[in-house]
C-alpha positions, 0 to 999 in steps of 0.5 A: 893056086886059089886060096879060100878066104872066109869073110865075116860080114858085119851087120847091124844085128851082129854088132848088136846095134839099134838102127833107130838109135844110130840114126837118131843120135847121128842125124836127129839134131836140129834141122830146118824146113827147106823149100817151105818155111825155113823154120825149125824141123825135126826128124819124125819116124814114119816106119820101123822094121828092116827098113827104117823110114824117117822124114824131116818135117816142120811144125806145119807138116811139110816134108822136106826130105824122106830117108830110108835106112837099112841093109836091103834095097832102101831105094825101092822101098822109099820109091814105092812109099813116095809114089804112093804118097804123092799119088797120080798127080804128084811130081815123082820119078824114080830118078828122084831117089838118091842112094848111098852106103854108110860104112863103119869108118864113115860113121866114126866107129871103130872097125876094120873100115870095110864093113857096111853099116847100112844103106841110105836112100833119100828123096828131097822134095825141093829137088823138083824137076819142075821148080815151080814156086806156084802157091797152088802146086802140090807138096807132100805133108805129114799129118800132124796127128797120125803122121800119114803122108798126103799131098796138098797144095802149098797154100792150103792150111790143112795140117791133117790127112783126110782120115784125121780131119 
């Protein structure tokens, strides 16, 4: 005989937790720029809402990693963002997006260990399949004024997007 069991689904909203606060507290510490200058980098919030999108960015605007946090399909959201940002000449494939699920136990939070905290999707720029170190290769940068993502050559000193320059 089958027994009906009600399962309580725990979400960030039901726990009254702020996704942005969790991300900044857990992942916002000191970082370094990878694949560009190895200088200090910081977490920059690019988009808020049901999906929180952040970038690891150095002082010159190089985007080492883009990360999407949320409960829905963060991979699709991030893939669309990267594809639009790198443009038709950019080096991007949907396989470049990695995904993971973070649980309460995984985050060191008290709970029964079965509840999903959020889903994560990330894209790391130096995972390029071409692995070219050519100085004129395209890279993804965040405008140092408005934060918009834009492609530029690695040797270009331009730190502003076309709207801000």
